[in-house]
N, C-alpha and C positions, 0 to 999 in steps of 0.2 A: 504494500500500500504506500501511497505518497501523500504528502500534505498539500499538494497543488490545489489552489482554489478551483471550485467547480465553475465552468462556463455556464451561462444562463440556459443553454440548450441541454445541459445535463442536470438541471434541477429536478427534484422528485416530481414536482407538479407538471413540468413540461414533459418529462418522460411518461408520466401517467397518461396524459392526453395523446401523445404521439403513439404510444403502444395501443391505446384504445382505437384510435383512428385506423391503425394498421390491422386491426382485428387480432391482436396478439395478447390482449389482456382481459377483455370482457369488462366486468364491473370491478375488478381489483384495483388496487392503488399502490404505487411505489411509495414507500415511506422513508427510505434513505438511499443515498448514492455515495459511493466512495470511488476515488480514482485508484485503480489497481496498478496501472502503469501508464506512462506518457512518454512519447518520443517525437522529436521533430524530424521530418524528412527534408529534402531540399525545398519542396513546395508546399508542405502541409504539416499538420500535427495530428498524430494518431493517439487517441486516449482510450484505454480500456476501462470501462465502468462496471463496477459490481453493484447490483441492485438487490435490495431486500423489499419485501412486500408486506402489506398490512395483514393479510391472511394467506393461507396456502392457496396458490393459484398456479395455473398452467401458463407460464410466461418465461421469457428468456431471463436467466439470472445474471447475465452479463451482456454488454453491448460494446460496439466499437463506435466512438464518436470521431469522425474525421472532419477537420475544419481548417480554414486558412491560417497562414502565419501573419501576424499583424504587420510585420515589416514588408510583406508582399502586397498589401492593399494598395491599389493604384499602380501596380507594376504593369509593364507593357503587356504582359500575358498573364491572365488569371484564369486558370483552368477550372476553378470552382463552378462557375456557371455552366460550363460544358458537362462536367460530371453530374451535376444536379439534373441537367436535361437528360442525360443518359438514363439515370435511374427512374426518372418520371416517364420517359417515352419508350425507351428501348427495353430496359430490364423488365418493366411492367408488362411488356407484350411478348417477352421471350419465354417460350414454353419449356425449352431445355433448361435444366437447373445448372446454370453455368456461371452465375455470379452470386455473390453473397446476397442474402435477402436484405432489402432496404426497408426500414420502418419509417424513415422520414428523410426527405431531400429538400433543403430550404436554401433559397437564394434571395438576397435583398438587393434590388437594383440600385437603390440610393446609396447604401453604404458599401456595397460589394462584399458584404459578409455572407458566408455560406457555411453549411454543415450537412453532414450525412450521419444518420444513425443506422448502423449496419449490423448484421448478424456477426456474432463473435465466433470465429472458426479456430481460435487458438488451440483448443483441446482436441479437435477432430482433424485438423489439417496442419500441414507444414510446408514451407518453401523447400524445394528439392535440395538445393545446395547453397553454399555461401558464395555470393558474388565475388569474382567473376567465373567461378568454376562451372562448366556446363553440367547439366544433369546426365544421368546414365542414358543409354540408348532406350531402355524400356520406359524410363520416365519421360523422355522426349516424345516417344510414340504416344503416350497417354495425353500429353499436352497437345500434340497435333490432332489427336482424335477430338479433343474438346474444341479446338479451333474449327475443325471441319463441321462439327455439330452446330456451332454457333453461326459460322459463315453460311452454311446450307440453309438454315432457317430464314436468313435475311437475304438470300440470293435473289437479285432482281425483284425486290419487293415493290409492288405497284404503288405503295405510299411514298416511295423515294421522291424527293423534290416537291412533294405536295404537303404532306403532314409530318414527314420525317426527313430531317437533314436537307441539305442542298446539293444539287448536282455539281461535280467538279468541272464546271464549264470553263472553256478557254478564256472567255472574257474576264471572269472572276479571278482566274489564276494569273492572268496577265497583271491584274492589279496587285497580286501578291509578288510577282516576279520582279517588278520594278524596285520595291523596297528591298527584296532579297539581293538584287544586284548591288545596291548601295551597302547593304549589310556585309556582303562579301568583300567589298573594297575596304571596309573598316577592319574586317577579319584579317585580310591579307596584310594590311599595314601593321596590325598587332603581332601577327605570327612572324612576319618578316622572312628571313632566309630559311626558316624552318619549314616553310611551304615552298618546295622547289618550283622553278619556272614551269616545268612540264605539268605539275599539278595545277598551278594557276591557270595554265592554258586550258586544261580540262574543264575547270569551272567556267571560264569564259565561253567555251564551246557549248557547254551544257546550258548556260543562261540563254545563249542565242538560239539553241535548238528546242528549248523547253516548250514554246507555244506549239511547235509541230508535234512534240512527243505527247502532248495532251490530247491529240486526235484519238488515242486509244479509248478515251472516255466518251467520245462524241456519240457513239451508238447507244449509250445507256444500257449496254448488255454485259452480262457476266460481271456485275458489280455487287457489292455487299456492304455491310457495316464492318469497318475495320477498327481496331483498337487504337493504333497510332503510337503505342509504346509497348509493343508486344514482346519484350524480353521475357525469358523464362522465370525471372524472379518476381514477375507480376502474376504468377500462378500459384495457387495453393493446391497441393496434392493431398489426398486423404492419407492419414497415418496408417490406416488399414488398407494395404495394397490390393485387397480383393474388391474394394469398392470402386465403382466407376463414378467418381464425384469430384472431378477437377473443377476448381473455381478460379475465375479470372477477375482481377480487381484493377484499380487505378485507371478509370475510363475517361480521364479528362481530355484525351486527344482523339476521341472517336469521330468518325466521319464516313462518308460513302466513298468507296474506292475499290480497287482490285484486291482480292483476298491475299494475293501474293505480297502486298505491302507488309502484312503482319509476318509472313514467313521470312521475307528478306530482313526485316528488322530483327527477328529472332536469331537468324543464322548469319547473314552477310554482315550485319552491323556488329554483332557481339561475339562471333567465334573467330579465333585465329585460324590462319589458312590450313594448317595440316589437319585439324579436326574437321573443319568445314568441308574440305575436299573429300575427306573420307566418308562423311555422313550426309552431305547435302542432297545428292541425287536419291539416295535411299529414303530420306525423309520426305522428299517431294513425291516420290512414288507412293509412300504410305499415306500422305495427306490426300493425294488425288483419289486413291481407292476409297478412303473414308468419305470424301466429298460425294462420290458416286453412291456409296452405300446409304447416304443420308438424303438422296433424292435429286442431286444436281444432274441435269442432262444437257448435252450439247456443248460441253466444255471439255475438250480433248486434253490428253496429257501434254501434247505439244504446245497447246495454248497456255498451259500453266508455265511451261519453260519460258515461253516468250514474255509472259507477264512478269515472271520472276526476274529475268534479266533487266527489264525496264524498271522494276521496283528497286532492284539493287542499285541502279544508276541514280534513281531519285533519292536514295538514302544519303547521298553526299551533301544534301542540304542540311541534314540534321545537326552535324557537329557545329556548323556555322551558326545555326539558330541557337544551339545550346550555349555556345560561348557568349553570344549577344545577350542571352537571358540569365547570365550569372551562374550557369552550371559549371562546376569546378573542372579544371583541366584534367584531373584524374579520369573523368568520364569522357569529355568531348575529345581530348587528344587521342585516347585509345580508340574511340569510335571512329575518328577520322582515319587513323591508320588501317583499321580492319576493313572499313567499307571501301577504301580506295584499293586495297589489295583484292577485294572481292570483285570490284569493277574490272580490274586487269584480268583476273582468273576467268571471268565469265564473258570476256570479250565485249563489255558494255560500251566501249568507245566506238564500236562499229555502229551503234545506234545513233551516233551524233553525225554521221556522214549524210 
């Protein structure tokens, strides 16, 4: 237990009302709340709450409160609103049990304050490995199965661009690419000679070619909801390995795109070449089989390869964005090296011609 003061969203009164609205408490009442643990991540704070009730009730005895960091209020990028939208729109309509249950998702447009009250999976689940060690082959296969279930459910959903998300249209992306070009100039100046001329030229060619590369999305076909930060340490695996109950969290970067974006982020961005070369094709085969098993049709294995190469190329934006948003070099520098090596291995430069 800690002596950290309770946020207002963690008061007994607030939790009572939130759990009742979510259908998780009935007429019971939370009588006391304690902070069992609290930790800050780069972008948010995660607080584990222990609840006691006035009477014996069927209700969660602990919850996870996820909220923003005060120092990031007003930052250029605040993912809180996006993650709240995910739990309100996407998680609520996802039949596969693939994310933690959310009891409340709150966003204040005026103050930019936000919070989530989530199912506590501490006792039932675990993150597979300590970052940056990749999981075992078996664990990775289970994670890919979970991605396939989720991607398949949202594959070419007719609500895209209407009531769910926005299409990755060329015009909208061009509005993003101009600031990115400026962002890259600043990045190049900061990194200096540590970014060789040949890599600088790759970025210049990529920025020039990006509007053409966006043509992949123009048909609005074979697209789904993607996570946007799909490394394996954003997955909870059940402690009981016989259970098929992988849960994926940290959804503040979700959007409509090719499913291969999540796969490239998982492998091309985060795995060093030897391991990636050994496992990449095998895992893409596994994922595609699972996608078909979950009902996706008309998306050939060769199409996944094409999308994966393009997604690997798009990953080179991420380290630049991370550096600009205060992510430490321990993360963005290693991501930069790995994704650029993947671009070379996969022949992604050919896509720029």
